mmCIF file of the N, C-alpha and C atoms, coordinates in Angstrom:
data_MODEL
# 
_entry.id   MODEL 
# 
loop_
_atom_site.group_PDB 
_atom_site.id 
_atom_site.type_symbol 
_atom_site.label_atom_id 
_atom_site.label_alt_id 
_atom_site.label_comp_id 
_atom_site.label_asym_id 
_atom_site.label_entity_id 
_atom_site.label_seq_id 
_atom_site.pdbx_PDB_ins_code 
_atom_site.Cartn_x 
_atom_site.Cartn_y 
_atom_site.Cartn_z 
_atom_site.occupancy 
_atom_site.B_iso_or_equiv 
_atom_site.pdbx_formal_charge 
_atom_site.auth_seq_id 
_atom_site.auth_comp_id 
_atom_site.auth_asym_id 
_atom_site.auth_atom_id 
_atom_site.pdbx_PDB_model_num 
ATOM 1   N N  . MET A 1 1  ? 23.013  -1.788  -29.154 1.00 0.00 ? 1  MET A N  1 
ATOM 2   C CA . MET A 1 1  ? 22.435  -2.079  -27.858 1.00 0.00 ? 1  MET A CA 1 
ATOM 3   C C  . MET A 1 1  ? 21.392  -1.004  -27.524 1.00 0.00 ? 1  MET A C  1 
ATOM 4   N N  . VAL A 1 2  ? 20.210  -1.440  -27.074 1.00 0.00 ? 2  VAL A N  1 
ATOM 5   C CA . VAL A 1 2  ? 19.126  -0.536  -26.731 1.00 0.00 ? 2  VAL A CA 1 
ATOM 6   C C  . VAL A 1 2  ? 19.122  -0.307  -25.224 1.00 0.00 ? 2  VAL A C  1 
ATOM 7   N N  . LYS A 1 3  ? 19.122  0.965   -24.830 1.00 0.00 ? 3  LYS A N  1 
ATOM 8   C CA . LYS A 1 3  ? 19.055  1.288   -23.407 1.00 0.00 ? 3  LYS A CA 1 
ATOM 9   C C  . LYS A 1 3  ? 17.610  1.364   -22.977 1.00 0.00 ? 3  LYS A C  1 
ATOM 10  N N  . GLU A 1 4  ? 17.348  0.830   -21.799 1.00 0.00 ? 4  GLU A N  1 
ATOM 11  C CA . GLU A 1 4  ? 15.998  0.855   -21.252 1.00 0.00 ? 4  GLU A CA 1 
ATOM 12  C C  . GLU A 1 4  ? 15.728  2.227   -20.650 1.00 0.00 ? 4  GLU A C  1 
ATOM 13  N N  . VAL A 1 5  ? 14.611  2.823   -21.042 1.00 0.00 ? 5  VAL A N  1 
ATOM 14  C CA . VAL A 1 5  ? 14.224  4.120   -20.510 1.00 0.00 ? 5  VAL A CA 1 
ATOM 15  C C  . VAL A 1 5  ? 13.269  3.885   -19.348 1.00 0.00 ? 5  VAL A C  1 
ATOM 16  N N  . LYS A 1 6  ? 13.622  4.434   -18.213 1.00 0.00 ? 6  LYS A N  1 
ATOM 17  C CA . LYS A 1 6  ? 12.801  4.258   -17.022 1.00 0.00 ? 6  LYS A CA 1 
ATOM 18  C C  . LYS A 1 6  ? 11.842  5.437   -16.875 1.00 0.00 ? 6  LYS A C  1 
ATOM 19  N N  . PRO A 1 7  ? 10.635  5.164   -16.396 1.00 0.00 ? 7  PRO A N  1 
ATOM 20  C CA . PRO A 1 7  ? 9.661   6.249   -16.210 1.00 0.00 ? 7  PRO A CA 1 
ATOM 21  C C  . PRO A 1 7  ? 10.100  7.184   -15.092 1.00 0.00 ? 7  PRO A C  1 
ATOM 22  N N  . PRO A 1 8  ? 9.563   8.401   -15.054 1.00 0.00 ? 8  PRO A N  1 
ATOM 23  C CA . PRO A 1 8  ? 9.911   9.317   -13.956 1.00 0.00 ? 8  PRO A CA 1 
ATOM 24  C C  . PRO A 1 8  ? 9.411   8.765   -12.622 1.00 0.00 ? 8  PRO A C  1 
ATOM 25  N N  . LEU A 1 9  ? 9.894   9.353   -11.581 1.00 0.00 ? 9  LEU A N  1 
ATOM 26  C CA . LEU A 1 9  ? 9.500   8.913   -10.243 1.00 0.00 ? 9  LEU A CA 1 
ATOM 27  C C  . LEU A 1 9  ? 8.021   9.211   -9.988  1.00 0.00 ? 9  LEU A C  1 
ATOM 28  N N  . SER A 1 10 ? 7.393   8.350   -9.197  1.00 0.00 ? 10 SER A N  1 
ATOM 29  C CA . SER A 1 10 ? 5.993   8.567   -8.831  1.00 0.00 ? 10 SER A CA 1 
ATOM 30  C C  . SER A 1 10 ? 5.918   9.671   -7.774  1.00 0.00 ? 10 SER A C  1 
ATOM 31  N N  . ASN A 1 11 ? 4.717   10.132  -7.524  1.00 0.00 ? 11 ASN A N  1 
ATOM 32  C CA . ASN A 1 11 ? 4.531   11.187  -6.534  1.00 0.00 ? 11 ASN A CA 1 
ATOM 33  C C  . ASN A 1 11 ? 4.947   10.735  -5.135  1.00 0.00 ? 11 ASN A C  1 
ATOM 34  N N  . ILE A 1 12 ? 4.699   9.472   -4.803  1.00 0.00 ? 12 ILE A N  1 
ATOM 35  C CA . ILE A 1 12 ? 5.094   8.996   -3.469  1.00 0.00 ? 12 ILE A CA 1 
ATOM 36  C C  . ILE A 1 12 ? 6.624   8.870   -3.371  1.00 0.00 ? 12 ILE A C  1 
ATOM 37  N N  . GLN A 1 13 ? 7.263   8.476   -4.465  1.00 0.00 ? 13 GLN A N  1 
ATOM 38  C CA . GLN A 1 13 ? 8.722   8.404   -4.463  1.00 0.00 ? 13 GLN A CA 1 
ATOM 39  C C  . GLN A 1 13 ? 9.330   9.788   -4.260  1.00 0.00 ? 13 GLN A C  1 
ATOM 40  N N  . MET A 1 14 ? 8.743   10.798  -4.874  1.00 0.00 ? 14 MET A N  1 
ATOM 41  C CA . MET A 1 14 ? 9.237   12.167  -4.724  1.00 0.00 ? 14 MET A CA 1 
ATOM 42  C C  . MET A 1 14 ? 9.097   12.639  -3.269  1.00 0.00 ? 14 MET A C  1 
ATOM 43  N N  . GLU A 1 15 ? 7.969   12.337  -2.641  1.00 0.00 ? 15 GLU A N  1 
ATOM 44  C CA . GLU A 1 15 ? 7.771   12.738  -1.250  1.00 0.00 ? 15 GLU A CA 1 
ATOM 45  C C  . GLU A 1 15 ? 8.749   12.022  -0.327  1.00 0.00 ? 15 GLU A C  1 
ATOM 46  N N  . LEU A 1 16 ? 8.989   10.749  -0.592  1.00 0.00 ? 16 LEU A N  1 
ATOM 47  C CA . LEU A 1 16 ? 9.944   10.006  0.230   1.00 0.00 ? 16 LEU A CA 1 
ATOM 48  C C  . LEU A 1 16 ? 11.356  10.537  0.053   1.00 0.00 ? 16 LEU A C  1 
ATOM 49  N N  . LEU A 1 17 ? 11.695  10.937  -1.160  1.00 0.00 ? 17 LEU A N  1 
ATOM 50  C CA . LEU A 1 17 ? 13.016  11.523  -1.385  1.00 0.00 ? 17 LEU A CA 1 
ATOM 51  C C  . LEU A 1 17 ? 13.188  12.815  -0.591  1.00 0.00 ? 17 LEU A C  1 
ATOM 52  N N  . LYS A 1 18 ? 12.125  13.608  -0.483  1.00 0.00 ? 18 LYS A N  1 
ATOM 53  C CA . LYS A 1 18 ? 12.185  14.825  0.326   1.00 0.00 ? 18 LYS A CA 1 
ATOM 54  C C  . LYS A 1 18 ? 12.477  14.465  1.782   1.00 0.00 ? 18 LYS A C  1 
ATOM 55  N N  . LEU A 1 19 ? 11.841  13.419  2.273   1.00 0.00 ? 19 LEU A N  1 
ATOM 56  C CA . LEU A 1 19 ? 12.052  12.973  3.643   1.00 0.00 ? 19 LEU A CA 1 
ATOM 57  C C  . LEU A 1 19 ? 13.496  12.497  3.834   1.00 0.00 ? 19 LEU A C  1 
ATOM 58  N N  . TYR A 1 20 ? 13.983  11.738  2.865   1.00 0.00 ? 20 TYR A N  1 
ATOM 59  C CA . TYR A 1 20 ? 15.347  11.207  2.973   1.00 0.00 ? 20 TYR A CA 1 
ATOM 60  C C  . TYR A 1 20 ? 16.390  12.315  2.972   1.00 0.00 ? 20 TYR A C  1 
ATOM 61  N N  . SER A 1 21 ? 16.102  13.416  2.291   1.00 0.00 ? 21 SER A N  1 
ATOM 62  C CA . SER A 1 21 ? 17.075  14.499  2.254   1.00 0.00 ? 21 SER A CA 1 
ATOM 63  C C  . SER A 1 21 ? 17.261  15.130  3.630   1.00 0.00 ? 21 SER A C  1 
ATOM 64  N N  . VAL A 1 22 ? 16.237  15.054  4.466   1.00 0.00 ? 22 VAL A N  1 
ATOM 65  C CA . VAL A 1 22 ? 16.321  15.578  5.825   1.00 0.00 ? 22 VAL A CA 1 
ATOM 66  C C  . VAL A 1 22 ? 16.947  14.538  6.743   1.00 0.00 ? 22 VAL A C  1 
ATOM 67  N N  . GLY A 1 23 ? 16.605  13.286  6.518   1.00 0.00 ? 23 GLY A N  1 
ATOM 68  C CA . GLY A 1 23 ? 17.128  12.199  7.338   1.00 0.00 ? 23 GLY A CA 1 
ATOM 69  C C  . GLY A 1 23 ? 16.294  12.002  8.594   1.00 0.00 ? 23 GLY A C  1 
ATOM 70  N N  . VAL A 1 24 ? 16.099  10.760  8.963   1.00 0.00 ? 24 VAL A N  1 
ATOM 71  C CA . VAL A 1 24 ? 15.368  10.431  10.184  1.00 0.00 ? 24 VAL A CA 1 
ATOM 72  C C  . VAL A 1 24 ? 16.109  9.314   10.903  1.00 0.00 ? 24 VAL A C  1 
ATOM 73  N N  . ASP A 1 25 ? 15.893  9.223   12.205  1.00 0.00 ? 25 ASP A N  1 
ATOM 74  C CA . ASP A 1 25 ? 16.540  8.161   12.966  1.00 0.00 ? 25 ASP A CA 1 
ATOM 75  C C  . ASP A 1 25 ? 15.819  6.836   12.712  1.00 0.00 ? 25 ASP A C  1 
ATOM 76  N N  . GLU A 1 26 ? 16.420  5.758   13.135  1.00 0.00 ? 26 GLU A N  1 
ATOM 77  C CA . GLU A 1 26 ? 15.881  4.417   12.862  1.00 0.00 ? 26 GLU A CA 1 
ATOM 78  C C  . GLU A 1 26 ? 14.501  4.202   13.472  1.00 0.00 ? 26 GLU A C  1 
ATOM 79  N N  . GLN A 1 27 ? 14.270  4.726   14.662  1.00 0.00 ? 27 GLN A N  1 
ATOM 80  C CA . GLN A 1 27 ? 12.966  4.574   15.311  1.00 0.00 ? 27 GLN A CA 1 
ATOM 81  C C  . GLN A 1 27 ? 11.880  5.274   14.498  1.00 0.00 ? 27 GLN A C  1 
ATOM 82  N N  . THR A 1 28 ? 12.167  6.477   14.030  1.00 0.00 ? 28 THR A N  1 
ATOM 83  C CA . THR A 1 28 ? 11.200  7.218   13.217  1.00 0.00 ? 28 THR A CA 1 
ATOM 84  C C  . THR A 1 28 ? 10.927  6.476   11.923  1.00 0.00 ? 28 THR A C  1 
ATOM 85  N N  . LEU A 1 29 ? 11.962  5.952   11.306  1.00 0.00 ? 29 LEU A N  1 
ATOM 86  C CA . LEU A 1 29 ? 11.799  5.187   10.070  1.00 0.00 ? 29 LEU A CA 1 
ATOM 87  C C  . LEU A 1 29 ? 10.927  3.956   10.308  1.00 0.00 ? 29 LEU A C  1 
ATOM 88  N N  . LYS A 1 30 ? 11.152  3.280   11.416  1.00 0.00 ? 30 LYS A N  1 
ATOM 89  C CA . LYS A 1 30 ? 10.351  2.103   11.766  1.00 0.00 ? 30 LYS A CA 1 
ATOM 90  C C  . LYS A 1 30 ? 8.884   2.482   11.942  1.00 0.00 ? 30 LYS A C  1 
ATOM 91  N N  . GLU A 1 31 ? 8.631   3.600   12.638  1.00 0.00 ? 31 GLU A N  1 
ATOM 92  C CA . GLU A 1 31 ? 7.264   4.063   12.841  1.00 0.00 ? 31 GLU A CA 1 
ATOM 93  C C  . GLU A 1 31 ? 6.609   4.454   11.519  1.00 0.00 ? 31 GLU A C  1 
ATOM 94  N N  . LEU A 1 32 ? 7.365   5.101   10.661  1.00 0.00 ? 32 LEU A N  1 
ATOM 95  C CA . LEU A 1 32 ? 6.847   5.513   9.354   1.00 0.00 ? 32 LEU A CA 1 
ATOM 96  C C  . LEU A 1 32 ? 6.469   4.303   8.506   1.00 0.00 ? 32 LEU A C  1 
ATOM 97  N N  . LYS A 1 33 ? 7.311   3.292   8.513   1.00 0.00 ? 33 LYS A N  1 
ATOM 98  C CA . LYS A 1 33 ? 7.011   2.067   7.756   1.00 0.00 ? 33 LYS A CA 1 
ATOM 99  C C  . LYS A 1 33 ? 5.724   1.417   8.271   1.00 0.00 ? 33 LYS A C  1 
ATOM 100 N N  . LYS A 1 34 ? 5.569   1.398   9.593   1.00 0.00 ? 34 LYS A N  1 
ATOM 101 C CA . LYS A 1 34 ? 4.372   0.804   10.187  1.00 0.00 ? 34 LYS A CA 1 
ATOM 102 C C  . LYS A 1 34 ? 3.124   1.594   9.783   1.00 0.00 ? 34 LYS A C  1 
ATOM 103 N N  . GLU A 1 35 ? 3.208   2.921   9.850   1.00 0.00 ? 35 GLU A N  1 
ATOM 104 C CA . GLU A 1 35 ? 2.065   3.761   9.483   1.00 0.00 ? 35 GLU A CA 1 
ATOM 105 C C  . GLU A 1 35 ? 1.707   3.597   8.004   1.00 0.00 ? 35 GLU A C  1 
ATOM 106 N N  . MET A 1 36 ? 2.694   3.488   7.159   1.00 0.00 ? 36 MET A N  1 
ATOM 107 C CA . MET A 1 36 ? 2.428   3.293   5.731   1.00 0.00 ? 36 MET A CA 1 
ATOM 108 C C  . MET A 1 36 ? 1.772   1.939   5.497   1.00 0.00 ? 36 MET A C  1 
ATOM 109 N N  . ALA A 1 37 ? 2.238   0.918   6.175   1.00 0.00 ? 37 ALA A N  1 
ATOM 110 C CA . ALA A 1 37 ? 1.647   -0.411  6.033   1.00 0.00 ? 37 ALA A CA 1 
ATOM 111 C C  . ALA A 1 37 ? 0.196   -0.393  6.498   1.00 0.00 ? 37 ALA A C  1 
ATOM 112 N N  . LEU A 1 38 ? -0.078  0.258   7.619   1.00 0.00 ? 38 LEU A N  1 
ATOM 113 C CA . LEU A 1 38 ? -1.448  0.356   8.129   1.00 0.00 ? 38 LEU A CA 1 
ATOM 114 C C  . LEU A 1 38 ? -2.341  1.146   7.176   1.00 0.00 ? 38 LEU A C  1 
ATOM 115 N N  . PHE A 1 39 ? -1.802  2.199   6.586   1.00 0.00 ? 39 PHE A N  1 
ATOM 116 C CA . PHE A 1 39 ? -2.550  3.003   5.619   1.00 0.00 ? 39 PHE A CA 1 
ATOM 117 C C  . PHE A 1 39 ? -2.989  2.148   4.429   1.00 0.00 ? 39 PHE A C  1 
ATOM 118 N N  . PHE A 1 40 ? -2.045  1.402   3.857   1.00 0.00 ? 40 PHE A N  1 
ATOM 119 C CA . PHE A 1 40 ? -2.380  0.580   2.695   1.00 0.00 ? 40 PHE A CA 1 
ATOM 120 C C  . PHE A 1 40 ? -3.275  -0.601  3.072   1.00 0.00 ? 40 PHE A C  1 
ATOM 121 N N  . LEU A 1 41 ? -3.107  -1.143  4.263   1.00 0.00 ? 41 LEU A N  1 
ATOM 122 C CA . LEU A 1 41 ? -3.983  -2.210  4.744   1.00 0.00 ? 41 LEU A CA 1 
ATOM 123 C C  . LEU A 1 41 ? -5.419  -1.711  4.867   1.00 0.00 ? 41 LEU A C  1 
ATOM 124 N N  . LYS A 1 42 ? -5.586  -0.508  5.412   1.00 0.00 ? 42 LYS A N  1 
ATOM 125 C CA . LYS A 1 42 ? -6.921  0.077   5.563   1.00 0.00 ? 42 LYS A CA 1 
ATOM 126 C C  . LYS A 1 42 ? -7.580  0.261   4.193   1.00 0.00 ? 42 LYS A C  1 
ATOM 127 N N  . ARG A 1 43 ? -6.822  0.759   3.231   1.00 0.00 ? 43 ARG A N  1 
ATOM 128 C CA . ARG A 1 43 ? -7.373  0.956   1.885   1.00 0.00 ? 43 ARG A CA 1 
ATOM 129 C C  . ARG A 1 43 ? -7.755  -0.365  1.249   1.00 0.00 ? 43 ARG A C  1 
ATOM 130 N N  . LEU A 1 44 ? -6.915  -1.369  1.407   1.00 0.00 ? 44 LEU A N  1 
ATOM 131 C CA . LEU A 1 44 ? -7.189  -2.685  0.831   1.00 0.00 ? 44 LEU A CA 1 
ATOM 132 C C  . LEU A 1 44 ? -8.425  -3.310  1.460   1.00 0.00 ? 44 LEU A C  1 
ATOM 133 N N  . ARG A 1 45 ? -8.544  -3.193  2.777   1.00 0.00 ? 45 ARG A N  1 
ATOM 134 C CA . ARG A 1 45 ? -9.731  -3.731  3.463   1.00 0.00 ? 45 ARG A CA 1 
ATOM 135 C C  . ARG A 1 45 ? -11.006 -3.038  2.984   1.00 0.00 ? 45 ARG A C  1 
ATOM 136 N N  . SER A 1 46 ? -10.925 -1.745  2.788   1.00 0.00 ? 46 SER A N  1 
ATOM 137 C CA . SER A 1 46 ? -12.075 -0.985  2.316   1.00 0.00 ? 46 SER A CA 1 
ATOM 138 C C  . SER A 1 46 ? -12.493 -1.460  0.921   1.00 0.00 ? 46 SER A C  1 
ATOM 139 N N  . GLN A 1 47 ? -11.522 -1.672  0.061   1.00 0.00 ? 47 GLN A N  1 
ATOM 140 C CA . GLN A 1 47 ? -11.818 -2.168  -1.290  1.00 0.00 ? 47 GLN A CA 1 
ATOM 141 C C  . GLN A 1 47 ? -12.400 -3.577  -1.232  1.00 0.00 ? 47 GLN A C  1 
ATOM 142 N N  . ALA A 1 48 ? -11.851 -4.414  -0.373  1.00 0.00 ? 48 ALA A N  1 
ATOM 143 C CA . ALA A 1 48 ? -12.356 -5.783  -0.233  1.00 0.00 ? 48 ALA A CA 1 
ATOM 144 C C  . ALA A 1 48 ? -13.780 -5.777  0.310   1.00 0.00 ? 48 ALA A C  1 
ATOM 145 N N  . ASP A 1 49 ? -14.054 -4.901  1.267   1.00 0.00 ? 49 ASP A N  1 
ATOM 146 C CA . ASP A 1 49 ? -15.406 -4.789  1.811   1.00 0.00 ? 49 ASP A CA 1 
ATOM 147 C C  . ASP A 1 49 ? -16.398 -4.374  0.729   1.00 0.00 ? 49 ASP A C  1 
ATOM 148 N N  . ALA A 1 50 ? -15.991 -3.445  -0.131  1.00 0.00 ? 50 ALA A N  1 
ATOM 149 C CA . ALA A 1 50 ? -16.873 -2.988  -1.207  1.00 0.00 ? 50 ALA A CA 1 
ATOM 150 C C  . ALA A 1 50 ? -17.178 -4.132  -2.179  1.00 0.00 ? 50 ALA A C  1 
ATOM 151 N N  . ILE A 1 51 ? -16.184 -4.929  -2.484  1.00 0.00 ? 51 ILE A N  1 
ATOM 152 C CA . ILE A 1 51 ? -16.388 -6.081  -3.372  1.00 0.00 ? 51 ILE A CA 1 
ATOM 153 C C  . ILE A 1 51 ? -17.298 -7.098  -2.701  1.00 0.00 ? 51 ILE A C  1 
ATOM 154 N N  . TRP A 1 52 ? -17.084 -7.317  -1.408  1.00 0.00 ? 52 TRP A N  1 
ATOM 155 C CA . TRP A 1 52 ? -17.900 -8.253  -0.625  1.00 0.00 ? 52 TRP A CA 1 
ATOM 156 C C  . TRP A 1 52 ? -19.383 -7.881  -0.751  1.00 0.00 ? 52 TRP A C  1 
ATOM 157 N N  . VAL A 1 53 ? -19.684 -6.590  -0.576  1.00 0.00 ? 53 VAL A N  1 
ATOM 158 C CA . VAL A 1 53 ? -21.064 -6.117  -0.661  1.00 0.00 ? 53 VAL A CA 1 
ATOM 159 C C  . VAL A 1 53 ? -21.578 -6.222  -2.095  1.00 0.00 ? 53 VAL A C  1 
ATOM 160 N N  . GLU A 1 54 ? -20.761 -5.796  -3.049  1.00 0.00 ? 54 GLU A N  1 
ATOM 161 C CA . GLU A 1 54 ? -21.164 -5.811  -4.458  1.00 0.00 ? 54 GLU A CA 1 
ATOM 162 C C  . GLU A 1 54 ? -21.498 -7.225  -4.933  1.00 0.00 ? 54 GLU A C  1 
ATOM 163 N N  . LYS A 1 55 ? -20.695 -8.185  -4.526  1.00 0.00 ? 55 LYS A N  1 
ATOM 164 C CA . LYS A 1 55 ? -20.883 -9.574  -4.962  1.00 0.00 ? 55 LYS A CA 1 
ATOM 165 C C  . LYS A 1 55 ? -21.882 -10.326 -4.072  1.00 0.00 ? 55 LYS A C  1 
ATOM 166 N N  . LYS A 1 56 ? -22.347 -9.644  -3.019  1.00 0.00 ? 56 LYS A N  1 
ATOM 167 C CA . LYS A 1 56 ? -23.296 -10.241 -2.064  1.00 0.00 ? 56 LYS A CA 1 
ATOM 168 C C  . LYS A 1 56 ? -22.744 -11.517 -1.427  1.00 0.00 ? 56 LYS A C  1 
ATOM 169 N N  . TYR A 1 57 ? -21.463 -11.444 -1.045  1.00 0.00 ? 57 TYR A N  1 
ATOM 170 C CA . TYR A 1 57 ? -20.830 -12.570 -0.376  1.00 0.00 ? 57 TYR A CA 1 
ATOM 171 C C  . TYR A 1 57 ? -21.332 -12.678 1.058   1.00 0.00 ? 57 TYR A C  1 
ATOM 172 N N  . SER A 1 58 ? -21.211 -13.873 1.612   1.00 0.00 ? 58 SER A N  1 
ATOM 173 C CA . SER A 1 58 ? -21.547 -14.105 3.014   1.00 0.00 ? 58 SER A CA 1 
ATOM 174 C C  . SER A 1 58 ? -20.494 -15.049 3.581   1.00 0.00 ? 58 SER A C  1 
ATOM 175 N N  . ASP A 1 59 ? -20.579 -15.311 4.868   1.00 0.00 ? 59 ASP A N  1 
ATOM 176 C CA . ASP A 1 59 ? -19.655 -16.268 5.472   1.00 0.00 ? 59 ASP A CA 1 
ATOM 177 C C  . ASP A 1 59 ? -19.821 -17.637 4.812   1.00 0.00 ? 59 ASP A C  1 
ATOM 178 N N  . ASP A 1 60 ? -21.058 -17.974 4.464   1.00 0.00 ? 60 ASP A N  1 
ATOM 179 C CA . ASP A 1 60 ? -21.321 -19.260 3.805   1.00 0.00 ? 60 ASP A CA 1 
ATOM 180 C C  . ASP A 1 60 ? -20.622 -19.367 2.451   1.00 0.00 ? 60 ASP A C  1 
ATOM 181 N N  . THR A 1 61 ? -20.478 -18.232 1.758   1.00 0.00 ? 61 THR A N  1 
ATOM 182 C CA . THR A 1 61 ? -19.781 -18.215 0.464   1.00 0.00 ? 61 THR A CA 1 
ATOM 183 C C  . THR A 1 61 ? -18.385 -18.779 0.619   1.00 0.00 ? 61 THR A C  1 
ATOM 184 N N  . PHE A 1 62 ? -17.696 -18.348 1.655   1.00 0.00 ? 62 PHE A N  1 
ATOM 185 C CA . PHE A 1 62 ? -16.317 -18.778 1.844   1.00 0.00 ? 62 PHE A CA 1 
ATOM 186 C C  . PHE A 1 62 ? -16.205 -20.177 2.463   1.00 0.00 ? 62 PHE A C  1 
ATOM 187 N N  . LYS A 1 63 ? -17.207 -20.577 3.185   1.00 0.00 ? 63 LYS A N  1 
ATOM 188 C CA . LYS A 1 63 ? -17.200 -21.935 3.730   1.00 0.00 ? 63 LYS A CA 1 
ATOM 189 C C  . LYS A 1 63 ? -17.265 -22.951 2.599   1.00 0.00 ? 63 LYS A C  1 
ATOM 190 N N  . THR A 1 64 ? -17.960 -22.630 1.520   1.00 0.00 ? 64 THR A N  1 
ATOM 191 C CA . THR A 1 64 ? -18.060 -23.542 0.390   1.00 0.00 ? 64 THR A CA 1 
ATOM 192 C C  . THR A 1 64 ? -16.746 -23.645 -0.376  1.00 0.00 ? 64 THR A C  1 
ATOM 193 N N  . LEU A 1 65 ? -15.857 -22.676 -0.206  1.00 0.00 ? 65 LEU A N  1 
ATOM 194 C CA . LEU A 1 65 ? -14.566 -22.690 -0.899  1.00 0.00 ? 65 LEU A CA 1 
ATOM 195 C C  . LEU A 1 65 ? -13.533 -23.548 -0.177  1.00 0.00 ? 65 LEU A C  1 
ATOM 196 N N  . GLU A 1 66 ? -13.778 -23.866 1.070   1.00 0.00 ? 66 GLU A N  1 
ATOM 197 C CA . GLU A 1 66 ? -12.792 -24.625 1.862   1.00 0.00 ? 66 GLU A CA 1 
ATOM 198 C C  . GLU A 1 66 ? -12.717 -26.061 1.433   1.00 0.00 ? 66 GLU A C  1 
# 
């Protein structure tokens, strides 16, 4: 039987583990989840905007896809 070798933890996993060792209340955890979601949403929007400009998309581009 071959055992699956898992990769080491990522840098974000390590930082979250540090946070978990201290512990936070449910409200703080909820706020943290929201901030992380907003952070990744902002990055994704920025990447999408860059592609939009690079590909020279317009509103008409997407109207033709409907």
